A tleap script that builds the chain and sets N, CA, C and O, in Angstrom:
source leaprc.protein.ff14SB
mol = sequence {
  NMET SER ALA GLU ALA THR GLU PRO GLY VAL
  ILE GLU ASN VAL ALA VAL ASN PRO GLU TYR
  GLU GLU TRP ILE LYS ALA SER SER GLY ASN
  VAL ARG ASP PHE CYS LYS VAL MET ILE PRO
  THR SER ILE TRP ALA ILE PRO ILE HIE PHE
  VAL ALA LEU LYS TYR LEU GLY SER ASP ARG
  ALA THR SER THR LEU MET GLN GLY LEU GLY
  ILE ALA VAL PRO LEU PHE PHE LEU VAL SER
  ALA VAL TYR PHE ILE LEU THR LEU ARG PRO
  GLN TYR ALA ARG LEU THR SER ASN GLU PHE
  ASP ALA PHE ARG ALA GLN ARG LEU GLN THR
  MET ASN ARG LEU ILE SER VAL GLY THR VAL
  ILE PHE PHE LEU GLY LEU ALA ILE ALA ILE
  VAL THR LEU ALA TYR THR SER GLY LEU VAL
  GLY ASP LEU GLY CARG
}
set mol.1.N position { -78.394 35.562 73.685 }
set mol.1.CA position { -79.475 36.041 73.122 }
set mol.1.C position { -80.215 35.504 71.904 }
set mol.1.O position { -79.856 34.454 71.369 }
set mol.2.N position { -81.239 36.216 71.466 }
set mol.2.CA position { -82.092 35.146 70.468 }
set mol.2.C position { -82.935 36.035 69.489 }
set mol.2.O position { -83.382 37.166 69.681 }
set mol.3.N position { -83.043 35.126 68.253 }
set mol.3.CA position { -83.998 36.058 67.379 }
set mol.3.C position { -84.492 35.237 66.713 }
set mol.3.O position { -83.973 34.121 66.704 }
set mol.4.N position { -85.773 35.519 65.851 }
set mol.4.CA position { -86.719 35.010 65.186 }
set mol.4.C position { -87.540 35.975 64.643 }
set mol.4.O position { -88.131 36.857 65.266 }
set mol.5.N position { -87.557 35.697 63.016 }
set mol.5.CA position { -88.319 36.720 62.294 }
set mol.5.C position { -90.008 36.217 62.410 }
set mol.5.O position { -90.488 35.098 62.223 }
set mol.6.N position { -90.634 37.424 62.767 }
set mol.6.CA position { -92.159 37.068 62.786 }
set mol.6.C position { -92.723 37.868 61.516 }
set mol.6.O position { -93.270 37.398 60.518 }
set mol.7.N position { -92.487 38.986 61.776 }
set mol.7.CA position { -92.744 39.969 60.979 }
set mol.7.C position { -91.440 40.706 60.351 }
set mol.7.O position { -90.293 40.617 60.790 }
set mol.8.N position { -91.862 41.435 59.254 }
set mol.8.CA position { -90.550 41.860 58.729 }
set mol.8.C position { -89.885 43.026 59.766 }
set mol.8.O position { -90.578 43.948 60.197 }
set mol.9.N position { -88.323 42.852 60.144 }
set mol.9.CA position { -87.930 43.916 60.764 }
set mol.9.C position { -88.648 43.385 62.568 }
set mol.9.O position { -88.750 44.425 63.218 }
set mol.10.N position { -88.921 42.664 63.069 }
set mol.10.CA position { -89.516 42.115 64.142 }
set mol.10.C position { -89.012 40.761 64.704 }
set mol.10.O position { -89.385 39.626 64.408 }
set mol.11.N position { -87.935 41.224 65.720 }
set mol.11.CA position { -87.305 39.872 66.239 }
set mol.11.C position { -87.916 39.415 67.436 }
set mol.11.O position { -88.370 40.305 68.155 }
set mol.12.N position { -88.051 38.099 67.871 }
set mol.12.CA position { -88.574 37.557 69.092 }
set mol.12.C position { -87.601 36.801 69.663 }
set mol.12.O position { -86.748 36.449 68.849 }
set mol.13.N position { -87.441 36.457 70.692 }
set mol.13.CA position { -86.688 35.583 71.736 }
set mol.13.C position { -86.291 33.930 71.342 }
set mol.13.O position { -86.823 32.914 71.789 }
set mol.14.N position { -85.605 34.003 70.735 }
set mol.14.CA position { -85.544 32.183 70.295 }
set mol.14.C position { -83.918 32.031 70.447 }
set mol.14.O position { -83.380 33.136 70.391 }
set mol.15.N position { -83.215 31.203 70.583 }
set mol.15.CA position { -81.625 30.664 70.601 }
set mol.15.C position { -81.172 30.936 68.948 }
set mol.15.O position { -81.780 30.530 67.958 }
set mol.16.N position { -80.151 31.597 68.975 }
set mol.16.CA position { -79.442 32.153 67.749 }
set mol.16.C position { -78.166 31.668 67.890 }
set mol.16.O position { -77.742 31.381 69.009 }
set mol.17.N position { -77.418 31.525 66.784 }
set mol.17.CA position { -76.096 31.224 66.476 }
set mol.17.C position { -75.500 32.660 66.893 }
set mol.17.O position { -75.845 33.750 66.436 }
set mol.18.N position { -74.386 32.362 68.006 }
set mol.18.CA position { -73.326 33.707 68.169 }
set mol.18.C position { -72.824 34.346 66.868 }
set mol.18.O position { -72.727 35.571 66.806 }
set mol.19.N position { -72.568 33.726 66.040 }
set mol.19.CA position { -71.966 34.292 64.652 }
set mol.19.C position { -73.153 34.912 64.024 }
set mol.19.O position { -72.798 35.846 63.306 }
set mol.20.N position { -74.437 34.733 64.031 }
set mol.20.CA position { -75.774 35.851 63.721 }
set mol.20.C position { -75.710 36.747 64.193 }
set mol.20.O position { -75.578 37.833 63.630 }
set mol.21.N position { -75.795 36.525 65.528 }
set mol.21.CA position { -75.968 37.982 66.328 }
set mol.21.C position { -74.625 38.920 66.206 }
set mol.21.O position { -74.789 40.139 66.250 }
set mol.22.N position { -73.548 38.485 66.083 }
set mol.22.CA position { -72.277 39.592 65.701 }
set mol.22.C position { -72.544 40.082 64.468 }
set mol.22.O position { -72.241 41.269 64.346 }
set mol.23.N position { -73.140 39.418 63.250 }
set mol.23.CA position { -73.292 39.695 62.254 }
set mol.23.C position { -74.506 40.715 62.179 }
set mol.23.O position { -74.240 41.717 61.516 }
set mol.24.N position { -75.413 40.683 62.563 }
set mol.24.CA position { -76.623 41.436 62.807 }
set mol.24.C position { -75.780 42.792 63.774 }
set mol.24.O position { -75.819 43.874 63.189 }
set mol.25.N position { -75.262 42.797 64.758 }
set mol.25.CA position { -74.804 44.237 65.257 }
set mol.25.C position { -73.713 44.711 64.382 }
set mol.25.O position { -73.417 45.906 64.366 }
set mol.26.N position { -72.969 43.652 63.498 }
set mol.26.CA position { -71.825 44.777 62.576 }
set mol.26.C position { -72.284 45.044 61.315 }
set mol.26.O position { -71.451 45.189 60.420 }
set mol.27.N position { -73.447 45.135 61.075 }
set mol.27.CA position { -74.119 45.079 59.537 }
set mol.27.C position { -73.719 46.542 59.142 }
set mol.27.O position { -73.082 46.858 58.137 }
set mol.28.N position { -74.316 47.566 60.328 }
set mol.28.CA position { -74.466 48.626 60.130 }
set mol.28.C position { -73.110 49.202 60.072 }
set mol.28.O position { -72.948 50.161 59.318 }
set mol.29.N position { -72.092 48.750 60.770 }
set mol.29.CA position { -70.731 49.077 61.187 }
set mol.29.C position { -70.300 49.232 59.891 }
set mol.29.O position { -70.075 50.318 59.358 }
set mol.30.N position { -70.129 47.659 59.153 }
set mol.30.CA position { -69.528 47.636 57.641 }
set mol.30.C position { -70.074 48.440 56.965 }
set mol.30.O position { -69.447 48.540 55.910 }
set mol.31.N position { -71.012 49.155 56.992 }
set mol.31.CA position { -71.701 50.086 55.850 }
set mol.31.C position { -71.266 50.900 56.036 }
set mol.31.O position { -70.881 51.322 54.945 }
set mol.32.N position { -70.882 51.829 57.091 }
set mol.32.CA position { -70.268 53.211 57.374 }
set mol.32.C position { -69.125 53.150 57.315 }
set mol.32.O position { -68.584 54.178 56.907 }
set mol.33.N position { -68.125 51.857 57.710 }
set mol.33.CA position { -66.913 51.605 57.194 }
set mol.33.C position { -66.521 51.661 55.550 }
set mol.33.O position { -65.536 52.200 55.045 }
set mol.34.N position { -67.670 50.890 54.847 }
set mol.34.CA position { -67.327 51.144 53.591 }
set mol.34.C position { -67.742 52.551 52.852 }
set mol.34.O position { -67.303 52.863 51.745 }
set mol.35.N position { -68.485 53.210 53.480 }
set mol.35.CA position { -68.640 54.405 52.724 }
set mol.35.C position { -67.824 55.388 53.373 }
set mol.35.O position { -67.548 56.302 52.595 }
set mol.36.N position { -67.337 55.530 54.524 }
set mol.36.CA position { -65.803 56.323 55.031 }
set mol.36.C position { -64.809 55.921 53.954 }
set mol.36.O position { -64.047 56.825 53.611 }
set mol.37.N position { -64.673 54.824 53.392 }
set mol.37.CA position { -63.479 54.496 52.249 }
set mol.37.C position { -63.954 55.019 51.050 }
set mol.37.O position { -63.273 55.831 50.424 }
set mol.38.N position { -64.920 54.691 50.703 }
set mol.38.CA position { -65.585 55.244 49.076 }
set mol.38.C position { -65.625 56.644 48.881 }
set mol.38.O position { -65.546 57.172 47.772 }
set mol.39.N position { -65.754 57.277 50.002 }
set mol.39.CA position { -66.125 58.869 49.810 }
set mol.39.C position { -64.851 59.254 49.372 }
set mol.39.O position { -64.553 59.477 48.198 }
set mol.40.N position { -64.116 59.327 50.331 }
set mol.40.CA position { -62.479 59.973 49.927 }
set mol.40.C position { -62.319 59.267 48.073 }
set mol.40.O position { -61.947 59.859 47.060 }
set mol.41.N position { -62.657 58.199 48.211 }
set mol.41.CA position { -61.906 57.301 47.336 }
set mol.41.C position { -62.610 57.967 45.540 }
set mol.41.O position { -62.026 58.119 44.467 }
set mol.42.N position { -63.898 58.182 45.904 }
set mol.42.CA position { -64.937 58.836 44.945 }
set mol.42.C position { -64.273 60.211 44.423 }
set mol.42.O position { -63.967 60.501 43.267 }
set mol.43.N position { -64.113 61.116 45.814 }
set mol.43.CA position { -63.714 62.399 45.397 }
set mol.43.C position { -62.200 62.501 45.052 }
set mol.43.O position { -61.808 63.613 44.699 }
set mol.44.N position { -61.232 61.408 45.111 }
set mol.44.CA position { -60.028 61.681 44.772 }
set mol.44.C position { -59.976 60.978 43.101 }
set mol.44.O position { -59.145 61.259 42.237 }
set mol.45.N position { -60.760 60.313 43.019 }
set mol.45.CA position { -60.898 59.701 41.526 }
set mol.45.C position { -61.106 61.013 40.451 }
set mol.45.O position { -60.543 60.945 39.358 }
set mol.46.N position { -61.730 61.919 40.710 }
set mol.46.CA position { -61.987 63.246 39.848 }
set mol.46.C position { -60.441 63.659 39.524 }
set mol.46.O position { -60.025 63.422 38.390 }
set mol.47.N position { -59.695 64.184 40.348 }
set mol.47.CA position { -58.555 64.964 39.642 }
set mol.47.C position { -57.659 63.972 38.911 }
set mol.47.O position { -57.181 64.243 37.809 }
set mol.48.N position { -57.420 62.726 39.590 }
set mol.48.CA position { -56.670 61.604 39.388 }
set mol.48.C position { -57.227 61.399 37.217 }
set mol.48.O position { -56.640 61.215 36.150 }
set mol.49.N position { -58.522 61.577 37.665 }
set mol.49.CA position { -59.136 61.118 35.986 }
set mol.49.C position { -58.310 62.564 35.437 }
set mol.49.O position { -57.456 62.235 34.613 }
set mol.50.N position { -58.329 63.682 35.611 }
set mol.50.CA position { -57.961 64.777 34.696 }
set mol.50.C position { -56.368 64.495 34.745 }
set mol.50.O position { -55.719 64.469 33.700 }
set mol.51.N position { -55.932 64.342 35.670 }
set mol.51.CA position { -54.256 64.476 35.567 }
set mol.51.C position { -54.004 63.099 34.589 }
set mol.51.O position { -53.154 63.154 33.701 }
set mol.52.N position { -54.625 62.138 34.765 }
set mol.52.CA position { -54.339 60.945 33.476 }
set mol.52.C position { -54.867 61.598 32.003 }
set mol.52.O position { -54.345 61.519 30.891 }
set mol.53.N position { -55.738 62.070 32.308 }
set mol.53.CA position { -56.515 62.587 30.600 }
set mol.53.C position { -55.300 63.559 29.813 }
set mol.53.O position { -54.935 63.567 28.637 }
set mol.54.N position { -54.832 64.398 31.056 }
set mol.54.CA position { -53.753 65.601 30.781 }
set mol.54.C position { -52.479 64.760 30.135 }
set mol.54.O position { -52.090 65.063 29.007 }
set mol.55.N position { -51.871 63.744 30.845 }
set mol.55.CA position { -50.923 63.360 30.604 }
set mol.55.C position { -50.995 62.293 29.222 }
set mol.55.O position { -49.963 61.966 28.636 }
set mol.56.N position { -52.077 61.909 28.888 }
set mol.56.CA position { -52.394 60.950 27.599 }
set mol.56.C position { -52.544 62.092 26.524 }
set mol.56.O position { -52.732 61.738 25.360 }
set mol.57.N position { -52.483 63.283 26.790 }
set mol.57.CA position { -52.845 64.523 25.436 }
set mol.57.C position { -54.101 64.355 25.325 }
set mol.57.O position { -54.391 63.977 24.190 }
set mol.58.N position { -55.196 64.499 26.178 }
set mol.58.CA position { -56.689 64.663 25.752 }
set mol.58.C position { -56.857 66.343 25.037 }
set mol.58.O position { -57.931 66.545 24.471 }
set mol.59.N position { -56.191 67.103 25.051 }
set mol.59.CA position { -55.918 68.578 24.671 }
set mol.59.C position { -56.264 68.084 22.970 }
set mol.59.O position { -56.938 68.777 22.209 }
set mol.60.N position { -55.681 66.832 22.617 }
set mol.60.CA position { -55.672 66.441 21.304 }
set mol.60.C position { -56.984 65.999 20.706 }
set mol.60.O position { -57.296 66.146 19.525 }
set mol.61.N position { -57.815 65.367 21.773 }
set mol.61.CA position { -58.857 64.914 21.273 }
set mol.61.C position { -60.111 65.596 20.967 }
set mol.61.O position { -60.779 66.089 21.875 }
set mol.62.N position { -60.508 65.661 19.617 }
set mol.62.CA position { -61.405 66.425 19.087 }
set mol.62.C position { -62.635 65.814 18.787 }
set mol.62.O position { -63.462 66.513 18.202 }
set mol.63.N position { -62.931 64.634 19.072 }
set mol.63.CA position { -64.074 64.031 18.929 }
set mol.63.C position { -65.194 64.362 20.084 }
set mol.63.O position { -64.959 63.986 21.233 }
set mol.64.N position { -66.197 64.939 19.840 }
set mol.64.CA position { -66.788 65.020 20.894 }
set mol.64.C position { -67.632 64.230 21.770 }
set mol.64.O position { -68.162 64.751 22.752 }
set mol.65.N position { -67.794 62.995 21.476 }
set mol.65.CA position { -67.940 61.756 22.281 }
set mol.65.C position { -66.684 61.862 23.333 }
set mol.65.O position { -66.769 62.024 24.551 }
set mol.66.N position { -65.709 61.751 22.685 }
set mol.66.CA position { -64.558 61.637 23.884 }
set mol.66.C position { -64.392 62.769 24.950 }
set mol.66.O position { -63.940 62.591 26.081 }
set mol.67.N position { -64.867 64.084 24.374 }
set mol.67.CA position { -64.688 65.198 25.062 }
set mol.67.C position { -65.849 65.023 26.227 }
set mol.67.O position { -65.581 65.379 27.375 }
set mol.68.N position { -67.023 64.520 25.937 }
set mol.68.CA position { -67.948 64.365 26.421 }
set mol.68.C position { -67.859 63.133 27.547 }
set mol.68.O position { -68.582 63.382 28.511 }
set mol.69.N position { -67.462 62.427 27.606 }
set mol.69.CA position { -66.794 61.324 28.036 }
set mol.69.C position { -66.177 61.864 29.192 }
set mol.69.O position { -66.504 61.848 30.379 }
set mol.70.N position { -64.920 62.491 28.400 }
set mol.70.CA position { -63.832 62.782 29.572 }
set mol.70.C position { -64.450 63.911 30.514 }
set mol.70.O position { -63.711 64.293 31.421 }
set mol.71.N position { -65.858 64.560 30.401 }
set mol.71.CA position { -66.659 65.281 31.550 }
set mol.71.C position { -67.395 64.581 32.105 }
set mol.71.O position { -67.658 65.012 33.228 }
set mol.72.N position { -68.108 63.237 31.737 }
set mol.72.CA position { -69.079 62.583 32.230 }
set mol.72.C position { -68.459 61.744 33.360 }
set mol.72.O position { -69.244 61.235 34.160 }
set mol.73.N position { -67.067 61.532 33.526 }
set mol.73.CA position { -66.412 60.458 34.171 }
set mol.73.C position { -66.459 61.110 35.584 }
set mol.73.O position { -66.945 60.494 36.532 }
set mol.74.N position { -65.977 62.293 35.706 }
set mol.74.CA position { -65.907 63.008 37.212 }
set mol.74.C position { -67.303 63.361 37.715 }
set mol.74.O position { -67.521 63.661 38.889 }
set mol.75.N position { -68.392 63.302 36.607 }
set mol.75.CA position { -69.951 63.834 37.200 }
set mol.75.C position { -70.175 61.852 37.848 }
set mol.75.O position { -70.217 61.803 39.077 }
set mol.76.N position { -70.235 61.165 37.505 }
set mol.76.CA position { -69.945 59.976 37.882 }
set mol.76.C position { -69.540 59.872 39.310 }
set mol.76.O position { -70.240 59.682 40.304 }
set mol.77.N position { -68.193 60.048 39.186 }
set mol.77.CA position { -67.692 60.094 40.741 }
set mol.77.C position { -68.447 60.651 41.972 }
set mol.77.O position { -68.707 60.255 43.109 }
set mol.78.N position { -68.709 61.897 41.125 }
set mol.78.CA position { -68.973 63.058 42.221 }
set mol.78.C position { -70.249 62.685 42.606 }
set mol.78.O position { -70.571 63.024 43.745 }
set mol.79.N position { -71.405 61.809 41.664 }
set mol.79.CA position { -72.827 61.710 42.190 }
set mol.79.C position { -72.721 60.246 43.030 }
set mol.79.O position { -73.644 60.069 43.824 }
set mol.80.N position { -71.636 59.106 42.944 }
set mol.80.CA position { -71.596 58.108 43.513 }
set mol.80.C position { -71.096 58.653 44.979 }
set mol.80.O position { -71.604 58.240 46.022 }
set mol.81.N position { -70.142 59.535 44.944 }
set mol.81.CA position { -69.814 60.334 46.580 }
set mol.81.C position { -71.362 60.778 47.037 }
set mol.81.O position { -71.928 60.110 47.902 }
set mol.82.N position { -71.834 61.598 46.602 }
set mol.82.CA position { -73.071 62.346 47.165 }
set mol.82.C position { -74.055 60.679 47.619 }
set mol.82.O position { -74.694 60.641 48.671 }
set mol.83.N position { -74.020 59.663 46.825 }
set mol.83.CA position { -74.905 58.598 47.505 }
set mol.83.C position { -74.026 57.978 48.781 }
set mol.83.O position { -74.705 57.587 49.731 }
set mol.84.N position { -73.031 57.893 48.855 }
set mol.84.CA position { -72.061 57.541 49.903 }
set mol.84.C position { -72.286 58.059 51.027 }
set mol.84.O position { -72.421 57.377 52.042 }
set mol.85.N position { -72.385 59.831 50.999 }
set mol.85.CA position { -72.946 60.553 51.759 }
set mol.85.C position { -74.486 60.485 52.155 }
set mol.85.O position { -74.937 60.672 53.286 }
set mol.86.N position { -74.943 60.291 51.422 }
set mol.86.CA position { -76.241 60.107 52.054 }
set mol.86.C position { -76.533 58.888 52.911 }
set mol.86.O position { -77.329 58.908 53.850 }
set mol.87.N position { -75.732 57.662 52.469 }
set mol.87.CA position { -75.728 56.375 52.920 }
set mol.87.C position { -75.409 56.768 54.713 }
set mol.87.O position { -75.886 56.215 55.704 }
set mol.88.N position { -74.421 57.933 54.627 }
set mol.88.CA position { -74.089 57.872 56.521 }
set mol.88.C position { -74.922 58.826 56.918 }
set mol.88.O position { -75.037 58.768 58.142 }
set mol.89.N position { -75.732 59.913 56.320 }
set mol.89.CA position { -76.672 60.962 56.963 }
set mol.89.C position { -77.359 60.050 57.851 }
set mol.89.O position { -78.000 59.075 57.458 }
set mol.90.N position { -77.191 60.432 59.200 }
set mol.90.CA position { -77.895 60.280 60.589 }
set mol.90.C position { -79.503 60.595 60.272 }
set mol.90.O position { -80.271 61.408 59.757 }
set mol.91.N position { -79.421 59.389 60.944 }
set mol.91.CA position { -81.636 59.636 60.866 }
set mol.91.C position { -82.328 59.818 62.047 }
set mol.91.O position { -82.457 58.751 62.648 }
set mol.92.N position { -82.816 60.752 62.597 }
set mol.92.CA position { -83.340 61.144 63.845 }
set mol.92.C position { -84.842 60.774 63.609 }
set mol.92.O position { -85.595 61.118 62.699 }
set mol.93.N position { -85.138 59.665 65.110 }
set mol.93.CA position { -86.557 59.133 65.170 }
set mol.93.C position { -86.591 58.911 66.912 }
set mol.93.O position { -85.745 58.484 67.698 }
set mol.94.N position { -87.966 59.408 67.088 }
set mol.94.CA position { -88.279 58.816 68.541 }
set mol.94.C position { -88.857 57.460 68.316 }
set mol.94.O position { -89.718 57.342 67.444 }
set mol.95.N position { -88.536 56.586 68.902 }
set mol.95.CA position { -88.945 55.320 68.935 }
set mol.95.C position { -89.046 54.937 70.387 }
set mol.95.O position { -88.490 55.470 71.348 }
set mol.96.N position { -90.043 53.686 70.351 }
set mol.96.CA position { -89.985 53.078 71.230 }
set mol.96.C position { -89.327 51.482 71.398 }
set mol.96.O position { -89.173 50.818 70.373 }
set mol.97.N position { -89.048 51.054 72.394 }
set mol.97.CA position { -88.089 49.560 72.292 }
set mol.97.C position { -88.884 48.800 71.022 }
set mol.97.O position { -88.345 48.311 70.029 }
set mol.98.N position { -90.257 48.838 71.321 }
set mol.98.CA position { -91.122 48.020 70.487 }
set mol.98.C position { -90.681 48.524 68.894 }
set mol.98.O position { -90.131 47.649 68.225 }
set mol.99.N position { -90.828 49.514 68.411 }
set mol.99.CA position { -90.253 50.176 67.188 }
set mol.99.C position { -88.840 49.817 66.652 }
set mol.99.O position { -88.638 49.630 65.452 }
set mol.100.N position { -87.774 49.720 67.694 }
set mol.100.CA position { -86.784 49.789 67.330 }
set mol.100.C position { -86.266 49.025 66.183 }
set mol.100.O position { -85.551 49.497 65.299 }
set mol.101.N position { -86.796 47.461 66.285 }
set mol.101.CA position { -86.389 46.398 65.215 }
set mol.101.C position { -87.057 46.784 63.783 }
set mol.101.O position { -86.278 46.667 62.837 }
set mol.102.N position { -88.393 47.233 63.462 }
set mol.102.CA position { -88.789 47.375 62.608 }
set mol.102.C position { -87.982 48.753 61.873 }
set mol.102.O position { -87.740 48.780 60.666 }
set mol.103.N position { -87.607 49.909 62.852 }
set mol.103.CA position { -87.102 51.080 62.246 }
set mol.103.C position { -85.508 50.736 61.911 }
set mol.103.O position { -84.947 51.528 61.154 }
set mol.104.N position { -84.855 49.782 62.343 }
set mol.104.CA position { -83.401 49.057 62.229 }
set mol.104.C position { -83.301 48.432 61.018 }
set mol.104.O position { -82.218 48.462 60.433 }
set mol.105.N position { -84.457 47.740 60.430 }
set mol.105.CA position { -84.787 46.847 59.554 }
set mol.105.C position { -85.092 48.006 58.344 }
set mol.105.O position { -84.426 47.745 57.342 }
set mol.106.N position { -85.926 49.209 58.192 }
set mol.106.CA position { -86.093 49.946 57.504 }
set mol.106.C position { -84.773 50.656 57.263 }
set mol.106.O position { -84.529 51.010 56.110 }
set mol.107.N position { -83.977 50.879 58.138 }
set mol.107.CA position { -82.727 52.013 57.680 }
set mol.107.C position { -82.045 51.170 57.358 }
set mol.107.O position { -81.900 51.423 56.162 }
set mol.108.N position { -81.219 49.884 57.655 }
set mol.108.CA position { -80.701 49.023 56.600 }
set mol.108.C position { -81.029 49.001 55.389 }
set mol.108.O position { -80.240 49.627 54.681 }
set mol.109.N position { -81.923 48.509 54.829 }
set mol.109.CA position { -82.709 48.575 53.874 }
set mol.109.C position { -82.409 49.770 52.668 }
set mol.109.O position { -82.123 49.619 51.481 }
set mol.110.N position { -82.597 51.014 53.476 }
set mol.110.CA position { -82.280 52.089 52.675 }
set mol.110.C position { -80.724 52.640 52.568 }
set mol.110.O position { -80.218 53.305 51.664 }
set mol.111.N position { -80.219 52.218 53.609 }
set mol.111.CA position { -78.599 52.050 53.537 }
set mol.111.C position { -78.250 51.148 52.471 }
set mol.111.O position { -77.303 51.465 51.751 }
set mol.112.N position { -78.885 50.041 52.250 }
set mol.112.CA position { -78.285 48.961 51.268 }
set mol.112.C position { -78.577 49.416 49.643 }
set mol.112.O position { -77.862 49.055 48.709 }
set mol.113.N position { -79.784 50.287 49.512 }
set mol.113.CA position { -80.204 50.904 48.084 }
set mol.113.C position { -79.225 51.641 48.106 }
set mol.113.O position { -78.421 51.288 47.243 }
set mol.114.N position { -78.695 53.016 49.017 }
set mol.114.CA position { -77.982 53.707 48.710 }
set mol.114.C position { -76.581 53.572 48.777 }
set mol.114.O position { -75.932 54.618 48.760 }
set mol.115.N position { -75.979 52.493 48.849 }
set mol.115.CA position { -74.595 52.187 48.991 }
set mol.115.C position { -74.684 51.566 47.702 }
set mol.115.O position { -73.744 51.823 46.950 }
set mol.116.N position { -75.865 50.573 47.119 }
set mol.116.CA position { -75.685 49.695 45.997 }
set mol.116.C position { -75.877 50.757 44.741 }
set mol.116.O position { -75.296 50.640 43.662 }
set mol.117.N position { -76.675 51.668 45.040 }
set mol.117.CA position { -76.773 52.722 43.441 }
set mol.117.C position { -75.571 53.557 43.542 }
set mol.117.O position { -75.157 53.833 42.416 }
set mol.118.N position { -74.616 54.232 44.811 }
set mol.118.CA position { -73.511 54.768 44.790 }
set mol.118.C position { -72.541 53.668 44.321 }
set mol.118.O position { -72.010 54.137 43.314 }
set mol.119.N position { -72.111 52.600 44.521 }
set mol.119.CA position { -71.380 51.536 44.035 }
set mol.119.C position { -71.357 51.280 42.274 }
set mol.119.O position { -70.347 51.213 41.574 }
set mol.120.N position { -72.548 51.186 41.903 }
set mol.120.CA position { -72.888 50.976 40.507 }
set mol.120.C position { -72.441 52.263 39.604 }
set mol.120.O position { -71.796 52.116 38.566 }
set mol.121.N position { -72.836 53.508 40.089 }
set mol.121.CA position { -72.531 54.826 39.557 }
set mol.121.C position { -71.211 55.055 39.844 }
set mol.121.O position { -70.713 56.071 39.361 }
set mol.122.N position { -70.584 54.390 40.472 }
set mol.122.CA position { -68.692 54.666 40.764 }
set mol.122.C position { -68.179 53.545 39.867 }
set mol.122.O position { -67.139 53.795 39.259 }
set mol.123.N position { -68.608 52.627 39.728 }
set mol.123.CA position { -68.061 51.416 38.828 }
set mol.123.C position { -68.330 51.889 37.645 }
set mol.123.O position { -67.277 52.023 37.020 }
set mol.124.N position { -69.540 52.307 36.845 }
set mol.124.CA position { -69.810 53.316 35.758 }
set mol.124.C position { -68.809 53.824 35.242 }
set mol.124.O position { -68.093 53.482 34.300 }
set mol.125.N position { -68.805 54.967 36.168 }
set mol.125.CA position { -67.644 55.886 36.159 }
set mol.125.C position { -66.440 55.680 35.807 }
set mol.125.O position { -65.798 56.460 35.103 }
set mol.126.N position { -65.886 54.278 36.402 }
set mol.126.CA position { -64.686 53.748 36.405 }
set mol.126.C position { -64.505 53.160 34.939 }
set mol.126.O position { -63.603 53.350 34.123 }
set mol.127.N position { -65.808 52.281 34.861 }
set mol.127.CA position { -65.448 52.006 33.334 }
set mol.127.C position { -65.390 52.914 32.196 }
set mol.127.O position { -64.484 52.713 31.387 }
set mol.128.N position { -66.045 53.695 32.031 }
set mol.128.CA position { -66.136 54.953 31.257 }
set mol.128.C position { -64.531 55.584 31.278 }
set mol.128.O position { -63.781 55.881 30.348 }
set mol.129.N position { -64.397 55.634 32.431 }
set mol.129.CA position { -62.802 56.700 32.256 }
set mol.129.C position { -61.665 55.845 31.887 }
set mol.129.O position { -60.553 56.327 31.668 }
set mol.130.N position { -61.970 54.316 31.799 }
set mol.130.CA position { -61.035 53.345 31.100 }
set mol.130.C position { -61.285 53.382 29.804 }
set mol.130.O position { -60.358 53.258 29.004 }
set mol.131.N position { -62.617 53.564 29.380 }
set mol.131.CA position { -62.483 53.594 28.012 }
set mol.131.C position { -62.315 54.923 27.123 }
set mol.131.O position { -62.233 55.015 25.898 }
set mol.132.N position { -62.288 55.899 28.082 }
set mol.132.CA position { -61.577 57.294 27.844 }
set mol.132.C position { -60.235 57.010 27.552 }
set mol.132.O position { -59.764 56.864 26.424 }
set mol.133.N position { -59.515 56.923 28.848 }
set mol.133.CA position { -58.071 56.544 28.604 }
set mol.133.C position { -57.325 56.155 27.670 }
set mol.133.O position { -56.243 56.541 27.230 }
set mol.134.N position { -58.314 55.015 27.316 }
set mol.134.CA position { -57.779 53.841 26.455 }
set mol.134.C position { -57.732 54.388 25.010 }
set mol.134.O position { -56.812 54.087 24.249 }
set mol.135.N position { -58.931 55.344 24.593 }
set mol.135.CA position { -59.111 55.818 23.624 }
set mol.135.C position { -58.075 57.199 23.291 }
set mol.135.O position { -57.559 57.473 22.208 }
set mol.136.N position { -57.967 57.923 24.535 }
set mol.136.CA position { -57.164 59.107 24.197 }
set mol.136.C position { -55.560 58.544 24.338 }
set mol.136.O position { -54.775 59.309 23.778 }
set mol.137.N position { -55.183 57.849 24.712 }
set mol.137.CA position { -53.866 56.855 24.575 }
set mol.137.C position { -53.583 56.424 23.371 }
set mol.137.O position { -52.436 56.134 23.030 }
set mol.138.N position { -54.513 56.349 22.677 }
set mol.138.CA position { -54.452 55.625 21.149 }
set mol.138.C position { -54.321 54.096 21.358 }
set mol.138.O position { -54.106 53.432 20.344 }
set mol.139.N position { -54.422 53.458 22.537 }
set mol.139.CA position { -54.815 52.265 22.832 }
set mol.139.C position { -55.956 51.451 21.793 }
set mol.139.O position { -55.651 50.424 21.187 }
set mol.140.N position { -57.079 51.991 21.720 }
set mol.140.CA position { -57.821 51.414 20.947 }
set mol.140.C position { -58.379 52.344 20.090 }
set mol.140.O position { -59.121 53.171 20.621 }
set mol.141.N position { -58.226 52.407 19.023 }
set mol.141.CA position { -59.134 53.285 17.711 }
set mol.141.C position { -58.205 54.506 17.606 }
set mol.141.O position { -57.051 54.790 17.929 }
set mol.142.N position { -59.492 55.230 16.862 }
set mol.142.CA position { -58.986 56.495 16.658 }
set mol.142.C position { -60.128 57.490 17.116 }
set mol.142.O position { -60.219 58.623 16.644 }
set mol.143.N position { -60.914 57.032 17.984 }
set mol.143.CA position { -61.844 58.218 18.439 }
set mol.143.C position { -61.373 59.303 18.784 }
set mol.143.O position { -61.685 60.324 18.171 }
set mol.144.N position { -60.367 59.332 20.029 }
set mol.144.CA position { -59.542 60.228 20.943 }
set mol.144.C position { -58.982 61.074 20.250 }
set mol.144.O position { -59.089 62.150 20.837 }
set mol.145.N position { -58.392 61.196 19.236 }
set mol.145.CA position { -57.432 61.839 18.550 }
set mol.145.C position { -58.240 62.876 17.266 }
set mol.145.O position { -57.556 63.563 16.507 }
savepdb mol mol.pdb
quit
């Protein structure tokens, strides 16, 4: 098989590296597999965060900042799960064989954007959770008590 980009998303017949062909075929599958892992990870991070806060004594945290961060973390995890779900959302379109390459390229760009935003939001939530748990446990400063 072969591929040469003439326009964005349009591929023409020219000899190509077989590894490149496999990478092109597997790209959307890799995204789907990543999302299938991150959706439950994001959702399960919410109760785990609350259990860790309860264990560390978040009920003694009187700081408004710490209480706000304790609530913000699950929201970050929930929003990241929504982005991963949107990445997996099927998109229906009636295409001719000539339109397929452009459609696939556009769909992969959309998936990349959604998965990137979801990952950033998840890691922001994780970072805030670490800070919140550190303050609540008394490891850092006295803001959480």
